[in-house]
N, C-alpha and C positions, 0 to 999 in steps of 0.2 A: 364881770369879765366878758369882753367882746366875743371871744371864741365860744364861751358857753352860751351866750345869748344867741349867736348865729346858729349853734347846734340845736337849741330849743326851738327856734323859729323854723328851721328846716324840718325837724321832727313833727312839729304841729302841722306844717304844710303838707307833709307826707301823710299824716294821719287823716287830715281832711280830704285829700285827694283820693286816697285808697278807700276811705269810707264811702265817698261819693260813687266810686266805681263799684264797690260791693253792693250798695243799695240799688244802683242803676242796672247792674247786670245779673243780679241773683235774687235779691230779697223778696220782691213781690211777683215773681214769675207766675205763680198760680192764677193771678188775675188776668193772664193772657189765655185763659182756658178756651176761649172761642177758637183760637188758632190751633191749639192742640187737638181739639175735638175733630177738626177737619181732617187731620192726619189719622187720628184713631179710627175714624169712619172708613177711610180708605184701606186701613190695615185690617178691618173686619171686627173690631172690638164691639161686643154686645150685638153682633149681627144676628144672633139667634133670636133676638127680640123682634126682628122684622118678620111680618107675616103677609101672605097673599090675601088680598080682599077683592071683592067684586065691585068695580067702579061703574061709571056711566056706560050705557050700552053693553052691559054684561062683560066688560073687559076686565082682565086681571091686573090689579094694581098692587105694588109692593108698599105696604104700610109700615113705616119705621118709627112710628110715634113711641113705641115701647123702648126702642133704642135711645131716642132723644130723652125719654124720661130717666133712663139709667145714667146718661151723661149729666143731666141736670142734678140728679141725686148725688153723684160723685162731687160736683162742685158745691152743692148745698152742704154736705157733710164736711168738706174741706174748709169752707168759709166759716162754718159753725165752730170747728176745732180751732181755727185761727183766732177766733174771738174768745172761746171758752178757755183756751190755754194761756191767754194773755195775762190773766190774774196770777196763776201759779208761776208763770214765767217772770212776772214782776216781783213776786216774793223771792224767787231764785236769784234774781239780779240784786235785789236789796240786801239779802242776807249773805250771799256768797260772793258777790262782786262780779266784775266784768269777765274775768278769765273763765270761771266755772260756767257762767251763763252762756258765753260764746262757745265753749267746748261742747256743751249740751246742744246748742243750736246747730253747730257744724255736724254733730253726730246725726241729728234728726234729718237735716238737709241731705246729707250723704246717703242715708238709708232710703229717703224718698226717691232720689235720682236713680239709685241702684235698682229699686223695685220697679220703677217705670222702664228702665233699660232692659231688665230681664223678664218683663211681662210679655205676654202674647195674647192673641185673640182668644185662645183657649183658657187663659187665666185672666180674663178681663176684670174679675172682681178684685185683683191685686191693685187696681187703680184707687180703690177706696182708702186703704191705709197709706198708699204711696203719696197721694195728693194731700192727705191730712198732715202727715209728718213733714212734707215739703213746705206746706203752708206755715206750720208751727216753727220750723227752723228758720224760715225767712223772716218772720216777725221778730225773732230774737236778734237777728242781724240788725234790724231797724232799731229796736229798743236799746241795744248796747251802743249804737252809733250816735243816737241823738244827743248824748252827753258831750259829744265833741264840740257842740255849740258853746259849751262853757269855756272853751279855750279862746274864744274870740270876742268876749266882752260885749260891747255895744252892738255887735252883729249877731248876737246869739239867736234871736228869733228867725233871722234870715237864714242862718245855717240849718236850724231845725226844720224849717219849711222846705228848704232846698233838698234836704235828705228825704223828707216825705215825698216830695215831688219825684225824686229819683226812684223811690220805692214804687210809685205809681207807674213810672216809665218802664220799669223792669218787666212789666207785663208784655212788652214787645219782644222779650226773649223767645217766647214761643212762636212769634212771627218769624224770627230768624231761623228757628228749627224747622218751621213749615216750609220756608223758601229753600233751605238746605235739603229737605226731604224731597221737594219737587225737582231738585238738581241731582238727586241720586244718593244723598247721604242718608243712611238708615237712622231710624229713631233711636236704636240702641247705641250707635256710635255717638250721637249728640249727647245723650244722657250719661254715657260713660265719661265723656269729656267734662261735663258738669261735675261729676263725682270727683274726677282728678283735680279739679280746681279747689277742692277742699284743702289741699296742701297750702295754697296761697292764703286761705282764710286762717289756717293754723299759724303761719308765719306772722301774719298781721296781728293776731291775738297776742303773741308773745313779745313782739318787738315794737309795735306801734299803738298798743292799747294799754291802759292802766290795769293793774291787778284787781283793784277795788273799784273806785269811782272817781270821776273828775269833779272836784269841788267847785261850788259857785257861791260867792265870788272867788276868783282864782288867785291864790297867793303868788307873789312875784317870783319866788324861787321854786315853783312847783315843777317837778319832773316826773316822768312815768316811763314804762316800758323797760325791757332788758337792755343793759349796756355792758360794754366790754370792760370798762373801768369802774371805779367807785364813784358814786354820785349821791347827792343828798336827795332822798325821795320823800315827798310828803303825801299823805293820803287823807281822805275825808275824816277817817276815824282818829288820826293823830294830830298833826299840826295844821291840817288844811283849814280849819275854821278858827284857829286860835286868834289871829289878828282881829277878825271881825267880832268875835265874842268879847274880846278885851275892850274894843272901842265901844261896843254897845253897853258894856257894863259901866263904863265911865259916864255915859249919857243917862242911863236909867237902869237901875239894878233889877227892875222887874220886867224889862222888855223881853228878854229871852224866854222867861217863864210864860209870859202872856202869849208869845207867838208859837209856843210848842203845843201842838194838837195831837190827840190820840187818833189812831186809825179809824175808830168808830165815829169820832167827831167829824173827820174828813168825809167819811162815807155818808153821814147824815146831813152834811152841809147843803145849803140851798144851791150853791155853785155846782157841786158835784151832781146832784140829782137832775137839775135842769140841763147841764151839759151832757149828761148821759142820755137823757131823753132826746135832746137835739141831735146828738151823734147817731143814736140808734135808728131813728126814723130815716135819716138821710142815707145811712149806711145800708139799711135794708133795701132802699130804693135802688142803690147801685148794685147790690148783690142780685136782686131780682132781674135787673137789666142784663148783667153779664151772664147769669145762669140760663137765661132764656133767649139770648141773642141769636144763636143758631136756628132754633125753631121759628123765631120771628122772621128772620131773613128767608128761610125756606118758604114760609107762607107768602111773603111779599114778592118774592121772585118766582113764585109758582114752581119751586124746586129746581131752578136752573143752576147747575153746579158752578159754572164759570162766573155767574153774577154773585152767587153766595161767596165764592172765593174772593172776588173783587171787593165786596163790602167788608168781609172779615179782614182783608189786608188793610183797607182804609181805616178800619177801627183800630187795628194794632199799631198802625203808623201814627195815628193821632195820640196814642198812649205815650209815645216817645216825647211828646210835647209837655208832659206833666212836669218834667224837671225844669222846663222853661217858665211854666205858669206859676209854680209854687213860690218862687222868690218874690213875686209881686205881693203876695199875701204877707210874707215876712217883712217887706219894706213898709207895708201899711201899718203893721204892728210895731215896727221900730222907728216910725217917722218922728216920734217925739224925743228920741234919744239925743242927748246933747243940748236940748232946749231947756230953759228954766221952767221949773214946775210951779204950779199955783201955790199960793201961800198955804202952808199946813198940809199939803198933799205929799204923801209918801211915794216912793218909787213904784211900789206895787200898785197903788191906786192909779198912778199915771199909766202903768202898763195895762191895767184892766180897762181904763177909759179908752185907750188906744185900740183895744181889741173889739170894741162895739161895732165899728164900721166893718171890720173883717167878718164878724159873725152875721151881720145883716147881708152883706154881699154874697156870702156862702149860701144862705137860705134862699135868696133871690135867684141865684144860679140854679139851685136844685129845682125850684118851681118851674123855671123856663125849660130846663132839661126834661122834666117829667111831662110837660105839655107836649113838647116835640116828640118824645118817645111814644106818646099815646096816639099820635096821628098816623094812621096806616098808609103813609105815602112814602115810597121807597127813596126818592132823591132827598127828601127832608132828613133822612137818617144821617147824612153827612154833617148837617148842623147839630143833630143829636149827639154824634160822636164828639164834636168839638166842645159842646156844652158839658158833656159827661166828664171829659178829662179835665176841663177847667174847674168844674165843681169838685171833682174828687181831689184834685191837688189842693184847692183851698180848704176842703173839709178836713183832711188828715193832717196837713201841715199846720193849719190854724188851730185844730184841736190840741195837737201836741204842744204848740207854743202857749196856748191858753192854760193848759194844765200846769206847765212849768211856772207860769205866773201865779195862778190861783191856788 
C-alpha cells in the first residue's frame, strides 16, 4: 500500500534524524570534560586542594596541582565506568530490548545532570558519581541507536559510523555550556535544562524506537513504535528472521547450525581478542589525552588563563567535526556494496575484507596524533586536536561497524 509505505519511510527518516540529534547533543557529553573543568575551576570546585608554596625569589605561588589531580580522577573514574558498564548494558539490551535499556539510560543520564546541577564547591565530591552515571547513560543512548543502521540496508555501516561520529561531536556540548556560563547563564540552569530534555528522550523511546530490536536483514513489512491504529508488527524474536531462515534452509540444512556460536566461542575468537586489544590501546591514548589536557595547556601556556581558554575552545570546536569525519570511514567500509563479489566469497567475508583499509588508516592516525601530542610546542596542538577528532571518529565508528560484521 503506497500510504503505508510513505508512513514507514517517514517514520524511519524521523528515527534516523532524531537519533542523530540525540547522539550529537547528549550521548558523549562527558568527553567534553576539558571545557567543563574550566567552569568548575572558576566556581571553586576542589579549590581546597590548592596550597601556597614558595617559588623563585621566595615569592608565594598558588600550587593547584592537587586540584588538577582531583579533576583528572573524576574523568578517569567516569571513563572507566563508561567502559566497565558497557558489558552489563549490552546484556540489558540483548535480554530486555530497546525500551528497557533506553529507560534505564534516561534514568542514569537524568540523575547525572541533576547531581551536577545541584552540586556546589562545598560538595565537589558529588562530581564523581554524577559524571559516572552521566557517562553510562550516554553510552546506552549510543548502543540503542546503532541498530537504526539496520533500517537502511546497504548504507548500514555509514549510518553506524555517522552515529558514532555524532557521539564524538557531542563532547562540544560542554563548550556550549562554557560559553553560556561566560555570558551569565549559571551552571545549574544549563544542567537543569539538560535534565528537562529527558522528556524528549522518553517520547522518542515510545514512538520512534522498537520495543525489542531492529532485525537484520530487515523484512519488507517490518514496523515498530507505538501507533494510533492497528498495525502488523514484527520483531526479531517472532517473524523478523523467518524469511531468511527459510531461504537458508532450502540452500543448506546445516548452515544455520554452523553459523550459531555461543557467547564463550565469540569471546575466545581471534577476531574478538585482537579487536579488543586494538581498541583498548588506542582508547587509552585518547582518555589519557582528554584527562590531562587542562594541565598540559597550563604548562605550555605558563598558566595564562586567556590562552588556556582559547585552546580549550579550539579543542571543543574541533570535536564538532567528528560527525563530519565519521561517515568517511563508513563509506570506506561500504565501498564494495552493490559490486559483484569474488567467486565463493560470502557477504560477510567481503565486508571483513573491506574493513582492512579502515583498520589500517585508524592505526596510522593514532600514531600521528600521539607523535604530535608528545611534542611540547603550543601551536602544534591545533594539529593535534584535528588528528585526535579524526582518529576518534574512525576508531569508534569503525569498531562498531566491524563488530556488527564480525
